[in-house]
TORROGU-769403 format. One record per residue (C-alpha): residue number from 0; residue in three letters; x, y, z negated. Coordinates in steps of 0.25 Angstrom, whole numbers, plus 5000, padded with zeros to 4 digits. Layout:
! residues N
- i, aa, X, Y, Z
- NUM, Ala, X, Y, Z
...
! end
This chain:
! residues 77
- i, aa, X, Y, Z
- 0, Met, 4952, 5026, 5070
- 1, Asp, 4935, 5029, 5072
- 2, Ser, 4927, 5040, 5068
- 3, Arg, 4921, 5032, 5056
- 4, Gly, 4935, 5029, 5051
- 5, Leu, 4938, 5044, 5051
- 6, Phe, 4925, 5047, 5044
- 7, Asp, 4928, 5037, 5033
- 8, Ile, 4941, 5043, 5031
- 9, Ala, 4937, 5057, 5029
- 10, Leu, 4926, 5052, 5021
- 11, Val, 4936, 5045, 5012
- 12, Val, 4945, 5059, 5012
- 13, Val, 4933, 5068, 5009
- 14, Ala, 4928, 5058, 4998
- 15, Gly, 4942, 5057, 4992
- 16, Leu, 4943, 5073, 4991
- 17, Leu, 4930, 5074, 4985
- 18, Ala, 4934, 5064, 4974
- 19, Tyr, 4946, 5072, 4971
- 20, Thr, 4941, 5086, 4970
- 21, Glu, 4929, 5080, 4961
- 22, Thr, 4938, 5072, 4953
- 23, Phe, 4950, 5083, 4951
- 24, Gly, 4944, 5095, 4957
- 25, Phe, 4953, 5105, 4965
- 26, Ala, 4965, 5104, 4956
- 27, Asn, 4980, 5104, 4959
- 28, Pro, 4982, 5091, 4968
- 29, Arg, 4995, 5088, 4963
- 30, Thr, 4989, 5088, 4948
- 31, Thr, 4978, 5080, 4951
- 32, Leu, 4987, 5068, 4959
- 33, Gln, 4994, 5068, 4946
- 34, Glu, 4983, 5065, 4937
- 35, Ile, 4978, 5054, 4947
- 36, Ile, 4992, 5047, 4947
- 37, Ala, 4992, 5048, 4931
- 38, Ala, 4979, 5042, 4931
- 39, Ile, 4983, 5031, 4940
- 40, Ala, 4996, 5029, 4932
- 41, Arg, 4987, 5028, 4919
- 42, Leu, 4979, 5017, 4924
- 43, Asp, 4982, 5002, 4918
- 44, Ile, 4989, 4992, 4926
- 45, Arg, 4976, 4984, 4926
- 46, Val, 4969, 4993, 4934
- 47, Phe, 4979, 4993, 4945
- 48, Leu, 4979, 4979, 4945
- 49, Val, 4963, 4978, 4945
- 50, Leu, 4963, 4987, 4957
- 51, Gly, 4975, 4980, 4964
- 52, Gly, 4966, 4967, 4962
- 53, Ile, 4954, 4973, 4968
- 54, Phe, 4962, 4978, 4980
- 55, Gly, 4969, 4964, 4982
- 56, Ile, 4954, 4958, 4983
- 57, Cys, 4949, 4968, 4992
- 58, Phe, 4962, 4965, 5001
- 59, Val, 4961, 4950, 5002
- 60, Ala, 4946, 4951, 5005
- 61, Tyr, 4949, 4960, 5015
- 62, Leu, 4960, 4951, 5021
- 63, Thr, 4950, 4938, 5020
- 64, Met, 4937, 4944, 5023
- 65, Tyr, 4937, 4956, 5033
- 66, Leu, 4950, 4953, 5042
- 67, Pro, 4946, 4939, 5046
- 68, Gln, 4932, 4945, 5050
- 69, Lys, 4939, 4956, 5057
- 70, Asp, 4949, 4946, 5065
- 71, Ala, 4937, 4937, 5067
- 72, Arg, 4930, 4949, 5074
- 73, Met, 4942, 4955, 5082
- 74, Ile, 4945, 4940, 5088
- 75, Gln, 4930, 4939, 5093
- 76, Arg, 4931, 4951, 5100
! end
């Protein structure tokens, strides 16, 4: 893994920690985790279907657009 990848991972971790502390503060992590799970469990099934559809569209776009270009570049080298 190159230094850019490590930097990106560190940036995502720091952003996640900041978002967590901004939303929930420095409360008990176990209670907070239970609140997050309860909020997700209360969501309607249609939310999961829409999110799954968006993920599926992005995945198919990745398979059909990015991977063939990547293979073509690898063959040219």
